[in-house]
Each structure stands twice: as C-alpha cells, then as structure tokens.
FIKOLZA-1660 file (N, C-alpha, C; in steps of 0.1 Angstrom, whole numbers, plus 5000, padded with zeros to 4 digits):
% residues 80
   i   px   py   pz ch aa at
   1 8499 8530 6667  A  X  N
   1 8506 8518 6661  A  X CA
   1 8517 8513 6674  A  X  C
   2 8515 8503 6677  A  X  N
   2 8525 8498 6690  A  X CA
   2 8536 8487 6682  A  X  C
   3 8545 8487 6690  A  X  N
   3 8559 8481 6686  A  X CA
   3 8559 8473 6700  A  X  C
   4 8569 8456 6694  A  X  N
   4 8572 8449 6708  A  X CA
   4 8586 8448 6709  A  X  C
   5 8590 8451 6719  A  X  N
   5 8607 8455 6722  A  X CA
   5 8606 8444 6733  A  X  C
   6 8619 8435 6728  A  X  N
   6 8623 8426 6738  A  X CA
   6 8634 8426 6746  A  X  C
   7 8630 8427 6761  A  X  N
   7 8642 8431 6770  A  X CA
   7 8646 8416 6778  A  X  C
   8 8656 8416 6784  A  X  N
   8 8663 8406 6794  A  X CA
   8 8654 8407 6806  A  X  C
   9 8648 8396 6813  A  X  N
   9 8637 8398 6822  A  X CA
   9 8644 8409 6835  A  X  C
  10 8658 8409 6837  A  X  N
  10 8663 8417 6848  A  X CA
  10 8665 8431 6843  A  X  C
  11 8663 8435 6831  A  X  N
  11 8662 8447 6827  A  X CA
  11 8646 8453 6825  A  X  C
  12 8638 8446 6823  A  X  N
  12 8627 8449 6822  A  X CA
  12 8620 8450 6839  A  X  C
  13 8625 8441 6845  A  X  N
  13 8624 8442 6861  A  X CA
  13 8626 8453 6869  A  X  C
  14 8641 8459 6862  A  X  N
  14 8645 8472 6869  A  X CA
  14 8636 8485 6865  A  X  C
  15 8632 8485 6849  A  X  N
  15 8624 8495 6844  A  X CA
  15 8610 8497 6847  A  X  C
  16 8606 8486 6853  A  X  N
  16 8593 8482 6859  A  X CA
  16 8594 8489 6875  A  X  C
  17 8605 8488 6879  A  X  N
  17 8606 8493 6894  A  X CA
  17 8605 8507 6894  A  X  C
  18 8616 8511 6884  A  X  N
  18 8620 8527 6884  A  X CA
  18 8603 8534 6879  A  X  C
  19 8598 8526 6869  A  X  N
  19 8588 8532 6866  A  X CA
  19 8576 8535 6880  A  X  C
  20 8577 8521 6886  A  X  N
  20 8563 8523 6898  A  X CA
  20 8568 8531 6904  A  X  C
  21 8579 8533 6907  A  X  N
  21 8584 8544 6917  A  X CA
  21 8582 8559 6909  A  X  C
  22 8583 8561 6899  A  X  N
  22 8579 8571 6893  A  X CA
  22 8563 8576 6891  A  X  C
  23 8556 8567 6895  A  X  N
  23 8541 8567 6895  A  X CA
  23 8535 8567 6877  A  X  C
  24 8542 8560 6873  A  X  N
  24 8542 8558 6855  A  X CA
  24 8544 8543 6853  A  X  C
  25 8539 8543 6839  A  X  N
  25 8539 8529 6833  A  X CA
  25 8556 8528 6827  A  X  C
  26 8555 8517 6822  A  X  N
  26 8571 8510 6817  A  X CA
  26 8574 8520 6804  A  X  C
  27 8563 8524 6796  A  X  N
  27 8564 8532 6782  A  X CA
  27 8564 8547 6784  A  X  C
  28 8556 8549 6799  A  X  N
  28 8559 8565 6798  A  X CA
  28 8573 8571 6806  A  X  C
  29 8577 8559 6814  A  X  N
  29 8592 8560 6821  A  X CA
  29 8603 8562 6808  A  X  C
  30 8602 8555 6800  A  X  N
  30 8611 8556 6785  A  X CA
  30 8603 8568 6780  A  X  C
  31 8591 8570 6776  A  X  N
  31 8591 8582 6771  A  X CA
  31 8595 8596 6776  A  X  C
  32 8594 8598 6791  A  X  N
  32 8597 8608 6796  A  X CA
  32 8614 8613 6799  A  X  C
  33 8622 8602 6792  A  X  N
  33 8634 8602 6793  A  X CA
  33 8639 8607 6779  A  X  C
  34 8631 8603 6771  A  X  N
  34 8635 8607 6757  A  X CA
  34 8635 8623 6751  A  X  C
  35 8643 8626 6739  A  X  N
  35 8642 8639 6739  A  X CA
  35 8631 8648 6735  A  X  C
  36 8625 8656 6737  A  X  N
  36 8614 8662 6730  A  X CA
  36 8615 8662 6713  A  X  C
  37 8605 8657 6704  A  X  N
  37 8601 8659 6696  A  X CA
  37 8601 8670 6688  A  X  C
  38 8605 8675 6678  A  X  N
  38 8604 8684 6673  A  X CA
  38 8598 8683 6660  A  X  C
  39 8587 8693 6658  A  X  N
  39 8578 8696 6645  A  X CA
  39 8583 8700 6630  A  X  C
  40 8596 8708 6638  A  X  N
  40 8605 8715 6627  A  X CA
  40 8598 8731 6628  A  X  C
  41 8588 8735 6639  A  X  N
  41 8583 8750 6642  A  X CA
  41 8592 8758 6655  A  X  C
  42 8598 8743 6662  A  X  N
  42 8605 8753 6674  A  X CA
  42 8615 8753 6669  A  X  C
  43 8626 8762 6674  A  X  N
  43 8640 8762 6674  A  X CA
  43 8648 8753 6683  A  X  C
  44 8658 8748 6680  A  X  N
  44 8666 8739 6683  A  X CA
  44 8677 8749 6694  A  X  C
  45 8681 8742 6707  A  X  N
  45 8688 8752 6713  A  X CA
  45 8685 8764 6721  A  X  C
  46 8698 8771 6722  A  X  N
  46 8691 8785 6729  A  X CA
  46 8689 8798 6721  A  X  C
  47 8682 8806 6726  A  X  N
  47 8680 8818 6715  A  X CA
  47 8694 8828 6717  A  X  C
  48 8700 8832 6707  A  X  N
  48 8708 8842 6704  A  X CA
  48 8710 8853 6719  A  X  C
  49 8694 8854 6717  A  X  N
  49 8695 8867 6731  A  X CA
  49 8697 8865 6745  A  X  C
  50 8698 8850 6747  A  X  N
  50 8702 8844 6759  A  X CA
  50 8714 8839 6756  A  X  C
  51 8723 8837 6746  A  X  N
  51 8737 8831 6751  A  X CA
  51 8748 8839 6754  A  X  C
  52 8756 8835 6762  A  X  N
  52 8763 8844 6768  A  X CA
  52 8776 8842 6764  A  X  C
  53 8785 8851 6765  A  X  N
  53 8801 8846 6759  A  X CA
  53 8804 8861 6757  A  X  C
  54 8818 8862 6748  A  X  N
  54 8826 8873 6750  A  X CA
  54 8819 8886 6743  A  X  C
  55 8810 8884 6732  A  X  N
  55 8804 8896 6726  A  X CA
  55 8789 8897 6736  A  X  C
  56 8786 8893 6747  A  X  N
  56 8774 8895 6755  A  X CA
  56 8771 8909 6760  A  X  C
  57 8781 8916 6760  A  X  N
  57 8782 8929 6769  A  X CA
  57 8775 8937 6759  A  X  C
  58 8771 8950 6768  A  X  N
  58 8763 8962 6765  A  X CA
  58 8773 8971 6756  A  X  C
  59 8786 8971 6766  A  X  N
  59 8795 8981 6758  A  X CA
  59 8804 8977 6750  A  X  C
  60 8810 8987 6742  A  X  N
  60 8818 8981 6733  A  X CA
  60 8832 8974 6734  A  X  C
  61 8832 8968 6726  A  X  N
  61 8847 8960 6731  A  X CA
  61 8859 8970 6730  A  X  C
  62 8872 8967 6743  A  X  N
  62 8880 8977 6743  A  X CA
  62 8892 8978 6732  A  X  C
  63 8896 8992 6728  A  X  N
  63 8905 8989 6720  A  X CA
  63 8922 8985 6721  A  X  C
  64 8928 8983 6714  A  X  N
  64 8939 8981 6714  A  X CA
  64 8948 8987 6725  A  X  C
  65 8949 8998 6730  A  X  N
  65 8954 9003 6736  A  X CA
  65 8949 9004 6751  A  X  C
  66 8936 9001 6752  A  X  N
  66 8928 9000 6763  A  X CA
  66 8934 8986 6771  A  X  C
  67 8934 8978 6759  A  X  N
  67 8938 8961 6761  A  X CA
  67 8953 8961 6767  A  X  C
  68 8962 8966 6762  A  X  N
  68 8975 8967 6763  A  X CA
  68 8980 8973 6779  A  X  C
  69 8971 8984 6783  A  X  N
  69 8968 8987 6794  A  X CA
  69 8965 8980 6806  A  X  C
  70 8954 8977 6803  A  X  N
  70 8948 8967 6809  A  X CA
  70 8955 8951 6818  A  X  C
  71 8966 8948 6807  A  X  N
  71 8972 8939 6807  A  X CA
  71 8987 8941 6813  A  X  C
  72 8994 8950 6811  A  X  N
  72 9004 8959 6820  A  X CA
  72 8999 8957 6831  A  X  C
  73 8985 8967 6836  A  X  N
  73 8984 8965 6852  A  X CA
  73 8983 8953 6854  A  X  C
  74 8981 8942 6851  A  X  N
  74 8975 8927 6854  A  X CA
  74 8990 8921 6859  A  X  C
  75 8999 8923 6848  A  X  N
  75 9011 8917 6851  A  X CA
  75 9017 8924 6863  A  X  C
  76 9017 8937 6863  A  X  N
  76 9021 8942 6875  A  X CA
  76 9017 8938 6891  A  X  C
  77 9005 8939 6888  A  X  N
  77 9001 8931 6901  A  X CA
  77 9002 8915 6900  A  X  C
  78 9004 8911 6894  A  X  N
  78 9010 8896 6894  A  X CA
  78 9021 8892 6897  A  X  C
  79 9030 8899 6888  A  X  N
  79 9046 8896 6890  A  X CA
  79 9052 8906 6897  A  X  C
  80 9046 8916 6900  A  X  N
  80 9053 8927 6907  A  X CA
  80 9065 8937 6899  A  X  C
% end
C-alpha cells in the first residue's frame, strides 16, 4: 500500500538532496531514520545483564560500619 504525503517544495528539495547524498531514495531516507519496528518478539531497551548502576557490582554492598569508615576517611582527606 502506498500513501501520499504533501510537503512544501523547499522541504522536499532538502529531503531529496539529503537522500541523494546518502545514495538512497527520499522514502528510503525517511525509513532509515524511523525507529525499528517491533513485532512484539524483540525486547525493548537494554538487557538487565548489560545495565550498569549501583547494583551492577560483583561484590556484596558495604555494611553500615564500612560505609561510615569510608565517609570518615574521605572527609578527612577533603577537609583535613
């Protein structure tokens, strides 16, 4: 199925020029800039195994005593 889209002449001229410089058609140029279509089978976003953040470490988190010690050491370094 095809659809017709009306564009001002200057917009179409710019689209055509960009498409030509990319060695594609205007429709191909537009399609290449659209987000990939999902058929519901592919997950969206980053897999949890690749996510980075505070819980991404392989060691257990510090306990309260270790955190207090770390803060005290860094305050001493920074403020004397």
